[in-house]
One Martini backbone bead per residue (centre of mass of N, CA, C, O) as a GRO file, in nm:
protein
   73
    1UNK     BB    1  -1.096  -1.467   2.387
    2UNK     BB    2  -0.799  -1.500   2.299
    3UNK     BB    3  -0.783  -1.811   2.321
    4UNK     BB    4  -0.989  -1.864   2.094
    5UNK     BB    5  -0.839  -1.720   1.869
    6UNK     BB    6  -0.579  -1.891   1.881
    7UNK     BB    7  -0.711  -2.164   1.826
    8UNK     BB    8  -0.840  -2.084   1.558
    9UNK     BB    9  -0.578  -2.010   1.415
   10UNK     BB   10  -0.458  -2.295   1.408
   11UNK     BB   11  -0.686  -2.420   1.236
   12UNK     BB   12  -0.666  -2.221   0.994
   13UNK     BB   13  -0.378  -2.278   0.909
   14UNK     BB   14  -0.435  -2.568   0.827
   15UNK     BB   15  -0.667  -2.516   0.629
   16UNK     BB   16  -0.512  -2.329   0.436
   17UNK     BB   17  -0.287  -2.534   0.369
   18UNK     BB   18  -0.440  -2.824   0.322
   19UNK     BB   19  -0.714  -2.738   0.168
   20UNK     BB   20  -0.623  -2.458   0.000
   21UNK     BB   21  -0.317  -2.405  -0.058
   22UNK     BB   22  -0.217  -2.154   0.091
   23UNK     BB   23  -0.007  -1.877   0.038
   24UNK     BB   24   0.187  -1.585   0.075
   25UNK     BB   25   0.172  -1.534  -0.253
   26UNK     BB   26  -0.130  -1.495  -0.199
   27UNK     BB   27  -0.431  -1.372  -0.222
   28UNK     BB   28  -0.702  -1.231  -0.010
   29UNK     BB   29  -1.055  -1.263   0.077
   30UNK     BB   30  -1.249  -1.143   0.360
   31UNK     BB   31  -1.578  -1.211   0.459
   32UNK     BB   32  -1.752  -1.042   0.726
   33UNK     BB   33  -1.887  -1.043   1.056
   34UNK     BB   34  -2.022  -0.900   1.392
   35UNK     BB   35  -2.298  -1.038   1.511
   36UNK     BB   36  -2.116  -1.247   1.665
   37UNK     BB   37  -1.887  -1.408   1.850
   38UNK     BB   38  -1.790  -1.613   1.641
   39UNK     BB   39  -1.730  -1.413   1.409
   40UNK     BB   40  -1.520  -1.250   1.570
   41UNK     BB   41  -1.317  -1.482   1.613
   42UNK     BB   42  -1.274  -1.567   1.317
   43UNK     BB   43  -1.191  -1.294   1.197
   44UNK     BB   44  -0.942  -1.254   1.382
   45UNK     BB   45  -0.796  -1.511   1.295
   46UNK     BB   46  -0.771  -1.431   0.997
   47UNK     BB   47  -0.599  -1.176   1.049
   48UNK     BB   48  -0.358  -1.344   1.156
   49UNK     BB   49  -0.320  -1.536   0.901
   50UNK     BB   50  -0.408  -1.274   0.694
   51UNK     BB   51  -0.260  -0.974   0.695
   52UNK     BB   52  -0.282  -0.910   0.358
   53UNK     BB   53  -0.567  -0.905   0.339
   54UNK     BB   54  -0.890  -0.851   0.247
   55UNK     BB   55  -1.130  -0.680   0.450
   56UNK     BB   56  -1.491  -0.739   0.474
   57UNK     BB   57  -1.766  -0.588   0.596
   58UNK     BB   58  -2.078  -0.688   0.525
   59UNK     BB   59  -2.233  -0.437   0.686
   60UNK     BB   60  -2.059  -0.184   0.523
   61UNK     BB   61  -2.156  -0.301   0.247
   62UNK     BB   62  -2.277  -0.330  -0.042
   63UNK     BB   63  -2.313  -0.595  -0.244
   64UNK     BB   64  -2.200  -0.467  -0.499
   65UNK     BB   65  -1.922  -0.393  -0.375
   66UNK     BB   66  -1.832  -0.677  -0.306
   67UNK     BB   67  -1.836  -0.791  -0.596
   68UNK     BB   68  -1.620  -0.599  -0.716
   69UNK     BB   69  -1.368  -0.711  -0.572
   70UNK     BB   70  -1.358  -0.973  -0.763
   71UNK     BB   71  -1.326  -0.807  -1.048
   72UNK     BB   72  -1.054  -0.650  -1.003
   73UNK     BB   73  -0.846  -0.904  -0.992
   0.00000   0.00000   0.00000
């Protein structure tokens, strides 16, 4: 699975840079779940791409708490 995470990481790095114009000077919030293998791969790749981001497991917080994260910033 590590090879899939690495490959996904490369694609996400390009996506973050070229499509979202995200830089290391900006903060990020990633909301994810671990309900299936694909979401586990993608969330781990995001963790590698955005090590300083806030990561929120969708299934571990109530939706109201997740929404609050966006209003605090």
